[in-house]
C-alpha positions as CSV (number, residue, x, y, z in Angstrom):
1,M,170.6,-90.8,51.6
2,I,170.0,-90.2,47.9
3,A,166.3,-90.7,46.8
4,L,166.0,-92.5,43.5
5,V,162.5,-91.7,42.4
6,D,160.5,-94.7,41.1
7,Y,157.6,-93.8,38.8
8,G,157.7,-96.9,36.6
9,A,159.9,-95.5,33.9
10,G,162.6,-98.2,33.9
11,N,166.4,-98.2,34.2
12,L,166.3,-97.8,38.0
13,K,168.4,-100.9,38.6
14,S,171.3,-99.7,36.5
15,V,171.3,-96.2,38.2
16,L,171.1,-97.8,41.6
17,N,174.1,-100.1,40.6
18,A,176.1,-97.1,39.5
19,F,175.6,-95.3,42.8
20,E,176.6,-98.5,44.6
21,T,179.7,-98.7,42.5
22,I,180.8,-95.3,43.8
23,G,179.9,-96.2,47.4
24,V,176.8,-94.0,47.8
25,K,173.8,-95.0,49.8
26,T,170.8,-94.8,47.6
27,K,167.1,-95.7,48.2
28,V,164.4,-96.3,45.6
29,V,161.4,-94.2,46.7
30,D,157.8,-93.6,45.5
31,K,156.4,-91.7,48.4
32,S,156.6,-88.0,49.3
33,S,157.6,-88.8,52.9
34,E,160.6,-90.7,51.6
35,I,161.7,-87.9,49.4
36,E,161.5,-85.5,52.3
37,R,164.1,-87.6,54.2
38,A,166.6,-87.6,51.4
39,S,169.6,-85.3,51.2
40,A,169.5,-85.2,47.3
41,I,167.0,-86.4,44.7
42,V,167.7,-88.3,41.4
43,L,164.9,-88.7,38.8
44,P,166.0,-91.1,36.1
45,G,163.8,-92.5,33.4
46,V,163.2,-93.9,29.9
47,G,159.7,-93.8,28.5
48,A,156.8,-91.7,27.4
49,F,156.6,-88.2,28.9
50,G,152.8,-88.0,29.2
51,D,152.3,-91.4,30.9
52,S,155.2,-90.8,33.2
53,M,153.9,-87.4,34.2
54,K,150.5,-88.9,35.0
55,T,152.2,-91.4,37.3
56,L,154.1,-88.7,39.1
57,K,150.9,-86.8,39.6
58,R,149.0,-89.9,40.8
59,L,151.7,-90.5,43.4
60,K,151.6,-86.9,44.4
61,L,155.3,-86.6,43.9
62,I,155.4,-83.3,41.9
63,E,154.3,-81.2,44.9
64,A,156.9,-83.0,47.1
65,L,159.6,-82.3,44.5
66,D,158.7,-78.6,44.3
67,E,158.9,-78.4,48.1
68,Q,162.3,-80.2,48.4
69,I,163.9,-78.5,45.4
70,F,162.7,-74.9,45.8
71,V,162.2,-74.5,49.5
72,K,164.6,-77.0,51.0
73,K,167.1,-76.4,48.2
74,K,168.1,-80.0,47.9
75,P,170.3,-81.0,44.8
76,Y,168.2,-82.5,42.0
77,L,169.6,-84.6,39.1
78,G,167.3,-85.5,36.2
79,I,168.6,-88.2,33.9
80,C,167.1,-88.5,30.3
81,L,163.4,-88.2,30.9
82,G,164.2,-86.6,34.3
83,L,165.9,-83.7,32.3
84,Q,163.0,-83.4,29.9
85,F,160.5,-83.0,32.7
86,L,162.1,-79.7,33.6
87,A,160.4,-78.1,30.5
88,T,157.3,-76.0,30.4
89,K,155.7,-78.6,28.2
90,S,156.4,-81.6,26.0
91,L,155.2,-82.3,22.5
92,E,155.7,-86.1,22.7
93,Q,152.5,-87.8,21.6
94,G,150.4,-84.8,22.1
95,E,151.0,-81.9,24.4
96,H,151.8,-82.4,28.1
97,Q,152.6,-80.0,30.9
98,G,156.1,-80.3,32.4
99,F,157.5,-79.2,35.7
100,G,158.1,-75.7,34.3
101,W,161.4,-75.4,36.3
102,V,162.9,-73.9,33.1
103,E,161.3,-72.2,30.1
104,G,161.5,-74.6,27.2
105,I,159.8,-77.3,25.2
106,T,160.6,-81.0,25.0
107,R,160.4,-81.9,21.3
108,K,161.5,-84.6,18.9
109,I,165.0,-84.4,17.5
110,Q,165.0,-83.0,13.9
111,P,168.3,-84.0,12.3
112,E,169.4,-82.1,9.2
113,S,170.0,-85.3,7.2
114,R,168.9,-88.9,7.2
115,E,172.3,-90.2,8.2
116,F,171.4,-89.3,11.7
117,R,168.9,-91.9,12.8
118,I,166.2,-91.5,15.4
119,P,166.3,-92.6,18.2
120,H,169.7,-91.2,18.9
121,I,171.5,-94.3,20.4
122,G,175.2,-94.6,21.2
123,W,178.2,-92.7,22.4
124,N,178.5,-89.0,21.7
125,E,180.8,-86.2,22.8
126,V,179.4,-83.4,25.0
127,T,180.6,-79.9,24.4
128,V,180.8,-78.2,27.8
129,L,179.7,-74.6,27.3
130,R,180.4,-73.2,30.8
131,E,181.8,-74.2,34.1
132,S,179.6,-76.7,36.0
133,P,180.5,-78.9,39.0
134,L,179.0,-81.9,37.1
135,F,181.9,-81.9,34.7
136,D,184.7,-81.1,37.1
137,G,187.8,-83.2,36.3
138,I,186.3,-84.9,33.2
139,E,188.9,-84.6,30.5
140,S,187.0,-86.6,27.9
141,P,183.2,-85.8,28.1
142,V,181.9,-88.7,26.0
143,F,178.6,-90.2,27.2
144,Y,176.0,-92.7,26.2
145,F,172.6,-91.5,24.8
146,V,169.3,-93.2,24.2
147,H,166.5,-90.8,23.2
148,S,164.3,-89.4,20.5
149,Y,163.3,-86.1,22.2
150,H,165.3,-83.4,23.9
151,L,164.7,-80.2,25.8
152,E,164.9,-77.0,23.7
153,L,165.4,-74.1,26.1
154,A,163.7,-70.8,25.4
155,D,166.0,-67.9,24.7
156,S,165.4,-66.5,28.1
157,D,166.7,-69.6,29.8
158,K,169.6,-70.5,27.5
159,K,171.8,-69.2,30.3
160,Y,171.1,-72.5,32.0
161,L,172.6,-74.6,29.2
162,V,175.7,-76.3,30.3
163,G,176.5,-78.8,27.6
164,T,175.4,-79.7,24.1
165,S,175.8,-82.6,21.7
166,W,175.3,-83.0,18.0
167,H,173.0,-85.5,16.2
168,G,172.0,-83.8,13.0
169,E,171.2,-80.7,15.1
170,T,172.4,-79.3,18.4
171,I,171.0,-81.2,21.3
172,T,170.7,-80.1,24.9
173,A,172.9,-82.5,26.8
174,A,173.1,-80.8,30.2
175,V,171.5,-78.0,32.1
176,Q,172.1,-76.3,35.5
177,K,169.9,-73.9,37.3
178,D,170.9,-73.3,40.9
179,N,170.5,-76.6,42.6
180,I,168.8,-78.2,39.6
181,F,170.9,-80.3,37.3
182,G,169.8,-82.4,34.3
183,V,171.6,-84.6,31.7
184,Q,170.2,-86.1,28.6
185,F,172.8,-88.8,28.5
186,H,172.9,-91.8,30.8
187,P,175.7,-91.5,33.3
188,E,174.9,-95.0,34.6
189,K,175.8,-96.4,31.1
190,S,178.7,-94.1,30.4
191,Q,181.5,-96.0,32.2
192,G,184.2,-93.8,33.9
193,A,183.0,-90.4,32.7
194,G,179.4,-91.2,33.8
195,L,180.5,-92.3,37.2
196,A,182.5,-89.1,37.5
197,V,179.4,-87.1,36.9
198,L,177.6,-89.0,39.6
199,R,180.5,-88.4,42.0
200,N,180.5,-84.7,41.2
201,F,176.8,-84.5,41.9
202,I,177.2,-86.2,45.3
203,K,179.8,-83.6,46.2
204,L,177.1,-81.0,46.1
205,I,175.3,-82.4,49.1
């Protein structure tokens, strides 16, 4: 069973539907005991970093995630906000502590010209920088983005950068650190290529 973590940050239904489309049993969960029973964990989300982090703490889910990801070594997929949580901290509406699973800061996109509007909404190509199981067999890595912030990795952790996109500056589109995966784009809204990413993630179980 795939645990789809519910912390009130939206877009759960579309992610659930995407997994159903590829025939994968997924359960929406908001308790640590339910996360413990899962074979893999997906953390989607669209919303404010600080408020969402407060909810995860209130539900006591961060400790459960740490246990399942780092001790049990279960595959983790963070989508959009679920990727940004991996950072050491976020600068969205103040400063907020992240999971700290990678060294980096979640900050606002700073495009080099006004032609690139914020938020970044729409289809964009991902440049795959190194081999990753998430992108296996995907010949045209074009995905749908909706975001104003992105994870800027520290130099020490740029080795975990798997894919980038361009929106007036280079944007972190995908990261991989051992069993931890994160994508800034929305696979559930990215048609065939997005479903392929989800299928590839499931193969890791």
